[in-house]
Backbone as CSV, one residue per row, in Angstrom:
resi,resn,N_x,N_y,N_z,CA_x,CA_y,CA_z,C_x,C_y,C_z
1,UNK,219.256,66.084,142.492,217.959,66.753,142.509,217.131,66.270,141.315
2,UNK,215.911,65.855,141.593,215.060,65.356,140.528,214.480,66.508,139.711
3,UNK,214.433,66.328,138.400,213.822,67.334,137.536,212.305,67.260,137.690
4,UNK,211.614,68.398,137.535,210.154,68.365,137.627,209.580,67.506,136.518
5,UNK,208.421,66.892,136.757,207.827,66.037,135.725,207.513,66.824,134.471
6,UNK,207.683,66.163,133.337,207.431,66.809,132.061,205.927,66.956,131.838
7,UNK,205.525,68.121,131.340,204.119,68.363,131.038,203.888,68.145,129.557
8,UNK,202.972,67.276,129.222,202.629,66.990,127.831,201.239,67.547,127.555
9,UNK,201.150,68.409,126.541,199.863,68.977,126.145,199.564,68.492,124.735
10,UNK,198.485,67.775,124.591,198.123,67.241,123.289,197.210,68.216,122.558
11,UNK,197.436,68.352,121.240,196.659,69.296,120.440,195.164,69.026,120.530
12,UNK,194.800,67.749,120.590,193.380,67.409,120.607,192.722,67.707,121.955
13,UNK,193.524,68.156,122.933,192.974,68.427,124.259,192.160,69.715,124.301
14,UNK,192.204,70.520,123.253,191.359,71.709,123.209,192.140,73.007,123.340
15,UNK,191.418,74.118,123.082,192.037,75.440,122.999,192.575,75.927,124.335
16,UNK,192.042,75.413,125.456,192.432,75.911,126.775,193.457,75.010,127.467
17,UNK,193.819,73.915,126.842,194.663,72.927,127.514,196.050,73.466,127.828
18,UNK,196.653,74.219,126.920,198.016,74.708,127.139,198.069,75.676,128.313
19,UNK,197.140,76.618,128.349,197.109,77.555,129.479,196.839,76.838,130.799
20,UNK,195.931,75.884,130.780,195.618,75.155,132.007,196.816,74.363,132.505
21,UNK,197.587,73.800,131.573,198.798,73.079,131.967,199.806,74.028,132.601
22,UNK,199.974,75.213,132.013,200.899,76.201,132.581,200.406,76.678,133.947
23,UNK,199.111,76.867,134.085,198.566,77.307,135.370,198.766,76.245,136.445
24,UNK,198.669,74.980,136.079,198.936,73.910,137.053,200.383,73.914,137.510
25,UNK,201.263,74.419,136.658,202.682,74.497,137.024,203.031,75.803,137.734
26,UNK,202.031,76.628,138.045,202.265,77.840,138.831,202.265,79.134,138.047
27,UNK,202.086,79.074,136.738,202.043,80.292,135.908,200.577,80.717,135.770
28,UNK,200.079,81.483,136.712,198.650,81.773,136.763,198.201,82.686,135.622
29,UNK,198.943,83.764,135.378,198.547,84.745,134.370,199.325,84.491,133.076
30,UNK,198.680,83.803,132.146,199.317,83.459,130.878,198.825,84.433,129.815
31,UNK,199.749,85.188,129.242,199.404,86.178,128.215,199.647,85.602,126.830
32,UNK,198.776,85.947,125.907,198.962,85.582,124.511,199.130,86.829,123.671
33,UNK,199.911,86.741,122.601,200.111,87.884,121.697,200.035,87.397,120.255
34,UNK,199.445,88.216,119.403,199.326,87.895,117.991,199.189,89.191,117.218
35,UNK,199.269,89.085,115.878,199.168,90.284,115.029,198.173,90.053,113.904
36,UNK,197.802,91.148,113.256,196.974,91.101,112.052,197.533,92.108,111.055
37,UNK,197.473,91.744,109.780,197.925,92.662,108.741,199.324,92.438,108.256
38,UNK,199.954,91.357,108.682,201.322,91.098,108.255,201.417,90.920,106.734
39,UNK,200.441,90.260,106.148,200.492,89.998,104.724,199.824,91.050,103.862
40,UNK,199.247,92.078,104.447,198.600,93.128,103.668,199.647,94.062,103.085
41,UNK,199.324,94.662,101.940,200.250,95.640,101.347,199.760,97.064,101.568
42,UNK,198.692,97.226,102.351,198.192,98.560,102.689,197.621,98.521,104.091
43,UNK,197.663,99.667,104.765,197.118,99.762,106.107,198.132,99.391,107.169
44,UNK,197.730,99.501,108.434,198.655,99.288,109.533,198.886,97.817,109.830
45,UNK,199.949,97.567,110.562,200.184,96.288,111.224,199.674,96.445,112.650
46,UNK,198.851,95.525,113.118,198.242,95.636,114.446,198.599,94.408,115.265
47,UNK,199.064,94.628,116.484,199.364,93.535,117.406,198.531,93.711,118.665
48,UNK,198.198,92.599,119.292,197.400,92.644,120.510,197.910,91.609,121.496
49,UNK,197.591,91.835,122.754,197.927,90.895,123.821,196.734,90.775,124.751
50,UNK,196.578,89.611,125.361,195.446,89.393,126.268,195.802,88.349,127.316
51,UNK,195.258,88.543,128.512,195.324,87.554,129.583,193.894,87.200,129.950
52,UNK,193.531,85.944,129.791,192.205,85.478,130.171,192.231,84.936,131.598
53,UNK,191.160,85.129,132.348,191.143,84.622,133.730,191.053,83.101,133.764
54,UNK,191.436,82.521,134.887,191.307,81.088,135.077,189.832,80.706,135.226
55,UNK,189.546,79.456,134.975,188.209,78.946,135.217,187.220,79.279,134.116
56,UNK,185.935,79.132,134.448,184.863,79.279,133.469,184.812,80.692,132.881
57,UNK,185.135,81.702,133.676,185.063,83.067,133.162,186.040,83.271,132.008
58,UNK,187.129,82.536,132.001,188.103,82.676,130.940,187.769,81.889,129.684
59,UNK,186.681,81.123,129.709,186.272,80.354,128.535,185.325,81.215,127.697
60,UNK,185.851,81.801,126.641,185.129,82.787,125.839,184.240,82.078,124.819
61,UNK,182.937,82.317,124.836,182.041,81.658,123.866,182.435,81.988,122.426
62,UNK,182.579,80.941,121.618,182.883,81.135,120.203,184.321,81.442,119.886
63,UNK,185.208,81.445,120.879,186.601,81.824,120.633,187.288,80.826,119.718
64,UNK,187.995,81.358,118.721,188.788,80.551,117.796,189.757,81.481,117.094
65,UNK,190.638,80.922,116.307,191.509,81.717,115.455,190.652,82.700,114.665
66,UNK,191.015,83.985,114.689,190.184,85.022,114.067,189.948,84.763,112.585
67,UNK,190.907,84.106,111.925,190.774,83.865,110.484,189.739,82.793,110.178
68,UNK,189.327,82.019,111.203,188.335,80.979,111.012,186.921,81.461,111.339
69,UNK,186.794,82.704,111.794,185.504,83.249,112.185,184.977,84.210,111.126
70,UNK,183.667,84.309,111.030,183.076,85.333,110.181,183.270,86.695,110.831
71,UNK,183.065,87.760,110.056,183.225,89.112,110.594,182.271,89.348,111.762
72,UNK,181.020,88.888,111.639,180.049,89.073,112.722,180.462,88.288,113.965
73,UNK,180.945,87.067,113.771,181.387,86.261,114.909,182.587,86.899,115.591
74,UNK,183.509,87.442,114.804,184.681,88.113,115.397,184.255,89.281,116.280
75,UNK,183.269,90.051,115.817,182.797,91.188,116.614,182.214,90.711,117.941
76,UNK,181.442,89.631,117.903,180.864,89.100,119.145,181.952,88.600,120.082
77,UNK,182.928,87.874,119.533,184.011,87.352,120.370,184.864,88.504,120.905
78,UNK,185.095,89.524,120.086,185.849,90.712,120.530,185.209,91.295,121.791
79,UNK,183.889,91.494,121.757,183.203,92.067,122.915,183.346,91.166,124.136
80,UNK,183.276,89.854,123.941,183.422,88.920,125.061,184.836,88.979,125.641
81,UNK,185.850,89.045,124.772,187.239,89.105,125.247,187.463,90.376,126.058
82,UNK,187.002,91.508,125.537,187.171,92.778,126.245,186.471,92.739,127.602
83,UNK,185.306,92.112,127.659,184.555,92.052,128.912,185.167,91.094,129.920
84,UNK,185.776,90.007,129.450,186.247,88.950,130.347,187.728,89.037,130.704
85,UNK,188.546,89.609,129.858,190.004,89.552,130.037,190.445,90.239,131.322
86,UNK,191.445,89.655,131.972,192.084,90.331,133.103,192.791,91.589,132.640
87,UNK,193.352,91.535,131.434,194.018,92.696,130.836,194.131,92.444,129.341
88,UNK,194.119,93.524,128.557,194.284,93.403,127.110,194.860,94.719,126.589
89,UNK,195.516,94.647,125.462,196.075,95.855,124.858,196.225,95.646,123.356
90,UNK,196.267,96.745,122.634,196.414,96.731,121.180,197.436,97.781,120.785
91,UNK,198.335,97.427,119.873,199.329,98.358,119.349,199.208,98.453,117.832
92,UNK,199.376,99.632,117.283,199.192,99.880,115.857,200.472,100.472,115.265
93,UNK,200.955,99.849,114.204,202.141,100.319,113.485,201.692,100.839,112.117
94,UNK,201.926,102.099,111.799,201.493,102.616,110.498,202.379,102.101,109.369
95,UNK,201.911,102.170,108.129,202.706,101.659,107.006,204.029,102.384,106.816
96,UNK,204.103,103.653,107.194,205.383,104.369,107.087,206.440,103.714,107.960
97,UNK,206.018,103.231,109.137,206.947,102.567,110.046,207.394,101.218,109.485
98,UNK,206.448,100.493,108.890,206.791,99.220,108.256,207.803,99.440,107.144
99,UNK,207.621,100.499,106.355,208.556,100.798,105.272,209.941,101.164,105.789
100,UNK,210.001,101.932,106.864,211.300,102.446,107.317,212.072,101.444,108.158
101,UNK,211.383,100.539,108.864,212.074,99.651,109.794,212.026,98.185,109.400
102,UNK,211.132,97.844,108.477,211.010,96.450,108.049,209.874,95.749,108.766
103,UNK,209.242,94.837,108.063,208.057,94.158,108.569,208.339,93.336,109.818
104,UNK,209.369,92.519,109.795,209.622,91.611,110.908,209.996,92.385,112.177
105,UNK,210.807,93.411,112.038,211.180,94.240,113.187,209.932,94.876,113.795
106,UNK,209.066,95.426,112.953,207.837,96.048,113.440,206.916,95.032,114.093
107,UNK,206.861,93.842,113.534,206.006,92.793,114.084,206.418,92.448,115.515
108,UNK,207.695,92.234,115.727,208.176,91.888,117.068,208.024,93.056,118.033
109,UNK,208.320,94.277,117.549,208.195,95.457,118.406,206.751,95.670,118.835
110,UNK,205.818,95.463,117.924,204.410,95.666,118.251,203.935,94.654,119.285
111,UNK,204.303,93.369,119.120,203.908,92.367,120.107,204.562,92.640,121.453
112,UNK,205.826,93.056,121.423,206.527,93.365,122.673,205.824,94.494,123.426
113,UNK,205.429,95.532,122.702,204.776,96.669,123.360,203.344,96.353,123.780
114,UNK,202.666,95.511,123.013,201.333,95.096,123.449,201.426,94.355,124.778
115,UNK,202.388,93.465,124.898,202.594,92.744,126.156,203.034,93.683,127.277
116,UNK,203.859,94.679,126.933,204.340,95.619,127.928,203.228,96.490,128.483
117,UNK,202.167,96.687,127.725,201.092,97.593,128.123,199.991,96.921,128.931
118,UNK,200.115,95.621,129.160,199.109,94.933,129.971,199.146,95.437,131.411
119,UNK,197.995,95.681,132.006,197.959,96.165,133.393,198.267,95.067,134.391
120,UNK,198.097,93.817,133.981,198.461,92.666,134.823,199.741,92.077,134.263
121,UNK,200.751,91.954,135.103,202.024,91.404,134.630,201.876,89.909,134.369
122,UNK,202.207,89.467,133.163,202.100,88.036,132.881,203.157,87.221,133.624
123,UNK,202.795,85.995,133.972,203.770,85.056,134.522,204.431,84.237,133.413
124,UNK,203.736,84.147,132.279,204.232,83.369,131.142,203.599,83.978,129.893
125,UNK,204.345,83.934,128.769,203.864,84.544,127.528,203.881,83.509,126.406
126,UNK,202.782,83.432,125.686,202.685,82.616,124.478,202.522,83.545,123.285
127,UNK,203.357,83.381,122.266,203.262,84.214,121.075,203.013,83.337,119.852
128,UNK,202.378,83.917,118.859,202.037,83.162,117.660,203.202,83.188,116.679
129,UNK,203.861,82.061,116.536,204.866,81.911,115.475,206.258,82.364,115.812
130,UNK,206.401,83.615,116.308,207.728,84.195,116.501,208.029,84.393,117.982
131,UNK,209.229,84.019,118.430,209.611,84.319,119.815,209.840,85.812,119.997
132,UNK,209.460,86.337,121.150,209.633,87.749,121.473,210.476,87.830,122.732
133,UNK,211.675,88.410,122.605,212.558,88.490,123.769,212.379,89.824,124.484
134,UNK,213.128,89.994,125.572,213.118,91.254,126.308,211.889,91.483,127.163
135,UNK,211.163,90.421,127.532,209.928,90.588,128.285,210.117,90.430,129.787
136,UNK,211.202,89.804,130.207,211.455,89.620,131.629,210.672,88.480,132.247
137,UNK,209.958,87.704,131.431,209.215,86.536,131.916,209.423,85.402,130.920
138,UNK,209.243,84.151,131.340,209.412,83.049,130.389,208.322,83.072,129.331
139,UNK,208.637,82.514,128.176,207.670,82.504,127.095,207.959,81.406,126.100
140,UNK,206.997,81.216,125.199,207.110,80.175,124.195,206.437,80.649,122.913
141,UNK,207.139,80.492,121.783,206.539,80.745,120.480,205.840,79.474,120.028
142,UNK,204.568,79.576,119.697,203.752,78.415,119.364,203.344,78.489,117.901
143,UNK,203.689,77.479,117.131,203.293,77.429,115.731,201.770,77.341,115.642
144,UNK,201.171,78.247,114.858,199.718,78.364,114.759,199.103,78.491,116.150
145,UNK,199.697,79.357,116.946,199.262,79.523,118.321,197.829,79.977,118.463
146,UNK,197.305,80.701,117.459,195.918,81.153,117.539,194.927,80.012,117.374
147,UNK,195.422,78.809,117.019,194.558,77.630,116.949,194.856,76.640,118.082
148,UNK,195.816,76.990,118.928,196.275,76.070,119.971,196.032,76.627,121.372
149,UNK,196.199,77.938,121.554,196.115,78.557,122.882,195.034,79.628,122.891
150,UNK,194.169,79.582,123.891,193.035,80.502,123.958,193.480,81.960,124.054
151,UNK,194.518,82.233,124.851,194.951,83.625,125.014,195.506,84.186,123.710
152,UNK,196.158,83.343,122.902,196.659,83.790,121.602,195.492,84.006,120.645
153,UNK,194.504,83.114,120.682,193.309,83.301,119.859,192.588,84.589,120.236
154,UNK,192.522,84.893,121.538,191.891,86.143,121.978,192.644,87.351,121.443
155,UNK,193.971,87.305,121.504,194.781,88.400,120.954,194.579,88.515,119.449
156,UNK,194.460,87.379,118.782,194.222,87.366,117.343,192.932,88.095,116.990
157,UNK,191.871,87.838,117.757,190.585,88.497,117.502,190.687,89.994,117.776
158,UNK,191.330,90.372,118.874,191.494,91.792,119.179,192.226,92.519,118.054
159,UNK,193.307,91.923,117.569,194.096,92.560,116.519,193.321,92.632,115.216
160,UNK,192.673,91.544,114.847,191.955,91.486,113.569,190.787,92.458,113.530
161,UNK,189.966,92.488,114.582,188.813,93.380,114.607,189.257,94.837,114.606
162,UNK,190.286,95.149,115.394,190.801,96.520,115.408,191.265,96.941,114.029
163,UNK,192.034,96.078,113.372,192.559,96.431,112.051,191.440,96.544,111.015
164,UNK,190.490,95.625,111.040,189.386,95.693,110.081,188.593,96.989,110.238
165,UNK,188.368,97.407,111.479,187.653,98.664,111.707,188.432,99.847,111.133
166,UNK,189.729,99.843,111.306,190.552,100.925,110.769,190.537,100.929,109.245
167,UNK,190.551,99.737,108.641,190.533,99.671,107.182,189.198,100.150,106.617
168,UNK,188.107,99.920,107.327,186.815,100.454,106.899,186.833,101.980,106.951
169,UNK,187.455,102.547,107.991,187.597,104.003,108.055,188.444,104.524,106.894
170,UNK,189.514,103.808,106.578,190.367,104.239,105.467,189.642,104.148,104.129
171,UNK,188.695,103.249,104.026,187.941,103.111,102.781,187.180,104.386,102.447
172,UNK,186.670,105.067,103.461,185.954,106.318,103.197,186.907,107.432,102.786
173,UNK,188.166,107.317,103.188,189.156,108.323,102.823,189.776,108.037,101.461
174,UNK,189.929,106.767,101.134,190.510,106.337,99.852,189.550,105.348,99.192
175,UNK,188.452,105.837,98.617,187.392,104.938,98.144,187.741,104.139,96.887
176,UNK,188.831,104.469,96.200,189.151,103.796,94.936,189.673,102.376,95.122
177,UNK,190.097,101.998,96.322,190.852,100.759,96.495,190.043,99.586,97.044
178,UNK,188.877,99.830,97.608,188.091,98.738,98.167,188.604,98.215,99.496
179,UNK,189.216,99.081,100.303,189.790,98.647,101.580,188.755,97.993,102.493
180,UNK,187.503,98.448,102.446,186.482,97.883,103.322,186.192,96.424,102.993
181,UNK,186.497,96.019,101.760,186.223,94.648,101.329,187.419,93.736,101.585
182,UNK,188.581,94.100,101.050,189.739,93.192,101.132,190.701,93.550,102.252
183,UNK,190.467,94.659,102.947,191.253,95.071,104.124,192.743,95.257,103.821
184,UNK,193.061,95.590,102.572,194.455,95.876,102.228,195.259,94.684,101.775
185,UNK,194.644,93.485,101.726,195.365,92.305,101.252,195.419,92.302,99.724
186,UNK,196.236,91.446,99.169,196.553,91.496,97.742,195.553,90.631,96.979
187,UNK,194.386,91.183,96.734,193.375,90.516,95.941,193.436,91.034,94.505
188,UNK,192.701,90.377,93.617,192.648,90.850,92.231,192.073,92.261,92.154
189,UNK,191.041,92.509,92.941,190.429,93.845,92.958,191.428,94.900,93.403
190,UNK,192.184,94.572,94.450,193.159,95.519,94.967,194.283,95.756,93.961
191,UNK,194.752,94.697,93.329,195.832,94.829,92.345,195.393,95.680,91.153
192,UNK,194.148,95.494,90.730,193.625,96.301,89.617,193.560,97.778,89.999
193,UNK,193.104,98.059,91.220,193.023,99.447,91.681,194.410,100.070,91.810
194,UNK,195.380,99.268,92.279,196.754,99.767,92.370,197.294,100.157,90.996
195,UNK,197.052,99.320,90.008,197.519,99.602,88.652,196.832,100.836,88.084
196,UNK,195.553,100.983,88.349,194.782,102.072,87.761,195.053,103.406,88.452
197,UNK,195.142,103.409,89.777,195.219,104.670,90.528,196.592,104.928,91.147
198,UNK,197.466,103.904,91.161,198.727,104.046,91.875,198.494,103.942,93.374
199,UNK,199.554,103.802,94.165,199.387,103.653,95.615,199.008,104.961,96.297
200,UNK,198.354,104.843,97.455,198.040,106.000,98.290,198.992,106.019,99.487
201,UNK,198.808,106.990,100.361,199.712,107.161,101.508,199.661,105.993,102.480
202,UNK,198.596,105.206,102.461,198.464,104.094,103.390,198.990,102.782,102.827
203,UNK,199.560,102.785,101.623,200.188,101.587,101.074,201.611,101.438,101.619
204,UNK,202.114,100.213,101.551,203.472,99.915,102.021,204.394,99.864,100.804
205,UNK,205.185,100.898,100.643,206.028,101.028,99.457,207.221,100.072,99.479
206,UNK,207.486,99.435,100.605,208.560,98.440,100.657,208.118,97.103,100.079
207,UNK,206.839,96.949,99.763,206.331,95.729,99.142,206.483,95.847,97.623
208,UNK,206.883,94.766,97.003,207.253,94.842,95.586,206.089,95.235,94.692
209,UNK,204.883,94.774,94.995,203.758,95.118,94.125,203.410,96.597,94.209
210,UNK,203.520,97.181,95.410,203.267,98.615,95.571,204.379,99.421,94.917
211,UNK,205.621,98.978,95.109,206.755,99.676,94.489,206.634,99.663,92.971
212,UNK,206.219,98.544,92.420,206.069,98.447,90.970,204.971,99.385,90.480
213,UNK,203.852,99.442,91.210,202.753,100.320,90.806,203.113,101.786,90.940
214,UNK,204.058,102.091,91.834,204.471,103.483,92.032,205.567,103.911,91.076
215,UNK,206.160,102.947,90.354,207.272,103.256,89.474,208.590,103.431,90.193
216,UNK,208.655,103.013,91.460,209.876,103.176,92.255,210.476,101.831,92.651
217,UNK,210.157,100.796,91.885,210.626,99.462,92.214,212.114,99.267,92.078
218,UNK,212.820,100.193,91.378,214.266,100.069,91.211,215.036,100.680,92.372
219,UNK,214.344,101.184,93.386,215.013,101.800,94.532,215.049,100.827,95.705
220,UNK,215.983,101.022,96.635,215.994,100.173,97.837,214.684,100.334,98.607
221,UNK,214.264,99.305,99.333,212.959,99.360,100.008,212.730,100.604,100.842
222,UNK,213.726,101.045,101.605,213.514,102.183,102.499,213.499,103.521,101.760
223,UNK,213.836,103.508,100.478,213.848,104.750,99.710,212.712,104.815,98.696
224,UNK,211.795,103.881,98.763,210.752,103.829,97.746,209.596,104.786,98.012
225,UNK,209.325,105.087,99.262,208.185,105.962,99.559,208.493,107.365,99.059
226,UNK,207.641,107.943,98.211,207.913,109.264,97.647,208.029,110.332,98.723
227,UNK,208.830,111.353,98.431,209.035,112.448,99.376,207.959,113.513,99.253
228,UNK,207.059,113.371,98.294,205.993,114.342,98.075,205.091,114.411,99.303
229,UNK,205.021,115.570,99.990,204.202,115.655,101.207,202.747,115.302,100.958
230,UNK,202.267,115.560,99.754,200.873,115.244,99.465,200.625,113.745,99.495
231,UNK,201.698,112.953,99.326,201.553,111.509,99.315,201.799,110.907,100.685
232,UNK,202.849,111.373,101.385,203.250,110.673,102.599,202.913,111.377,103.889
233,UNK,202.693,112.634,103.896,202.458,113.321,105.147,200.981,113.654,105.297
234,UNK,200.162,112.851,104.647,198.720,113.011,104.828,198.352,112.687,106.261
235,UNK,197.299,113.326,106.803,196.891,113.019,108.173,196.637,111.522,108.334
236,UNK,197.131,110.984,109.428,197.018,109.545,109.648,196.111,109.258,110.829
237,UNK,195.437,108.139,110.756,194.622,107.694,111.882,195.464,107.172,113.029
238,UNK,196.758,107.004,112.794,197.566,106.224,113.722,198.691,107.042,114.362
239,UNK,198.580,108.386,114.338,199.662,109.209,114.862,199.577,109.326,116.376
240,UNK,199.743,108.200,117.056,199.786,108.148,118.509,201.046,107.400,118.883
241,UNK,201.793,107.920,119.851,203.051,107.289,120.225,202.966,106.724,121.630
242,UNK,203.406,105.514,121.804,203.451,104.867,123.106,204.891,104.823,123.566
243,UNK,205.170,105.367,124.740,206.559,105.480,125.175,206.833,104.731,126.469
244,UNK,205.854,103.988,127.019,206.071,103.306,128.290,207.155,102.253,128.167
245,UNK,208.028,102.127,129.189,208.992,101.027,129.183,208.284,99.690,129.369
246,UNK,209.020,98.604,129.174,208.433,97.275,129.208,207.863,96.930,130.570
247,UNK,206.662,96.336,130.562,206.026,95.731,131.722,205.847,96.682,132.890
248,UNK,205.504,97.935,132.595,205.140,98.842,133.668,203.746,98.507,134.186
249,UNK,203.567,98.369,135.487,202.248,98.020,135.990,201.213,99.103,135.745
250,UNK,201.632,100.370,135.577,200.667,101.439,135.385,200.308,101.668,133.929
251,UNK,200.829,100.847,133.011,200.489,101.015,131.599,198.993,100.830,131.395
252,UNK,198.429,101.563,130.436,196.980,101.610,130.275,196.425,100.333,129.659
253,UNK,195.339,99.827,130.242,194.660,98.666,129.676,193.914,99.097,128.425
254,UNK,193.943,98.249,127.402,193.234,98.578,126.184,193.887,99.696,125.403
255,UNK,195.183,99.884,125.568,195.887,100.956,124.886,195.855,100.748,123.379
256,UNK,195.640,101.833,122.650,195.792,101.805,121.205,196.836,102.846,120.845
257,UNK,197.863,102.444,120.117,198.897,103.407,119.778,199.852,102.856,118.757
258,UNK,200.883,103.608,118.466,201.900,103.194,117.525,203.125,102.746,118.301
259,UNK,203.585,101.537,118.052,204.792,101.061,118.711,205.978,101.747,118.073
260,UNK,206.659,102.589,118.818,207.834,103.276,118.287,208.888,103.344,119.375
261,UNK,210.106,103.660,118.978,211.175,103.790,119.945,212.026,102.556,120.112
262,UNK,211.622,101.432,119.540,212.470,100.248,119.582,213.578,100.382,118.550
263,UNK,214.762,99.947,118.892,215.864,100.041,117.954,215.757,98.963,116.892
264,UNK,215.836,99.327,115.609,215.733,98.304,114.549,216.820,97.258,114.664
265,UNK,216.440,96.028,114.376,217.369,94.914,114.356,217.280,94.235,112.999
266,UNK,218.279,93.468,112.618,218.190,92.761,111.341,216.962,91.865,111.295
267,UNK,216.424,91.676,110.107,215.222,90.880,109.921,215.569,89.653,109.090
268,UNK,216.081,88.595,109.717,216.614,87.478,108.954,215.558,86.631,108.273
269,UNK,214.351,86.544,108.848,213.416,85.549,108.353,212.382,86.087,107.380
270,UNK,212.268,87.410,107.264,211.297,87.980,106.351,211.966,89.072,105.532
271,UNK,212.018,88.906,104.224,212.601,89.923,103.364,211.683,91.116,103.240
272,UNK,212.246,92.324,103.252,211.435,93.527,103.164,210.743,93.645,101.818
273,UNK,211.271,93.003,100.809,210.703,93.115,99.483,209.552,92.164,99.242
274,UNK,209.259,91.302,100.203,208.234,90.292,99.991,206.851,90.887,100.212
275,UNK,205.995,90.750,99.239,204.586,91.095,99.418,203.890,89.836,99.921
276,UNK,203.846,89.669,101.228,203.400,88.424,101.817,201.893,88.414,101.981
277,UNK,201.303,87.284,101.781,199.907,87.081,102.120,199.876,86.100,103.279
278,UNK,199.936,86.664,104.479,200.082,85.818,105.655,198.789,85.333,106.227
279,UNK,197.638,85.754,105.688,196.361,85.320,106.247,195.496,84.755,105.128
280,UNK,194.725,83.775,105.468,193.760,83.217,104.533,192.446,83.950,104.693
281,UNK,191.945,84.484,103.634,190.731,85.282,103.709,189.550,84.483,103.201
């Protein structure tokens, strides 16, 4: 039996080439997934998934990796993605969850649940950087996928805009930190505010810089968040739980919630103590 011909997709072929190649091979609905906030030391981790339609309707004006777009351009592209996508979803992980389960575990769980909440079942899944198992469909982890695949770039914009909006809301609640400006990433301004005011309830105490500012850096990562209710049990913008099993067709399109209920797994590639700056600002 002859093997099917190999499909070669060249990077210079453009943002839509990978999806078009998969669609030619019979995978019509190609979903992309990406996250925002992985390198921030405050605020939620947000993951999103999107399926763009075939043809001209799926070619989103101005679409690119969210980190390469201005804030105004991201907002315009966000509206276009929401209007054009066959299905899209967003999942939000609060910092308490990142502290208790680890960054990498939360990252994979959030992308898995974002994909699970799509109203259209994907035929193939592209994820940015990390493979995501347990989806029931074939998939591929693509290095810098938000610069290579349109559906991943669309998910990147959905996640980034959602997270930025939430950080602006948090800025009004915690005005000392400048969240509306740096969005929780480790800038000089943010580090100075951390030293002066100490961390707030929306900081990630498993990150070494936050732990040091809190005076709890000598404790294991999962034990660093203070037990003081005034610090940790403050009302959260993200207290929504998503409980749908994977790939249910009736899952809500455009869902916003907290990915919970996944069993923690070891996190071999990302140390919990690392204060990572995963995005270029």
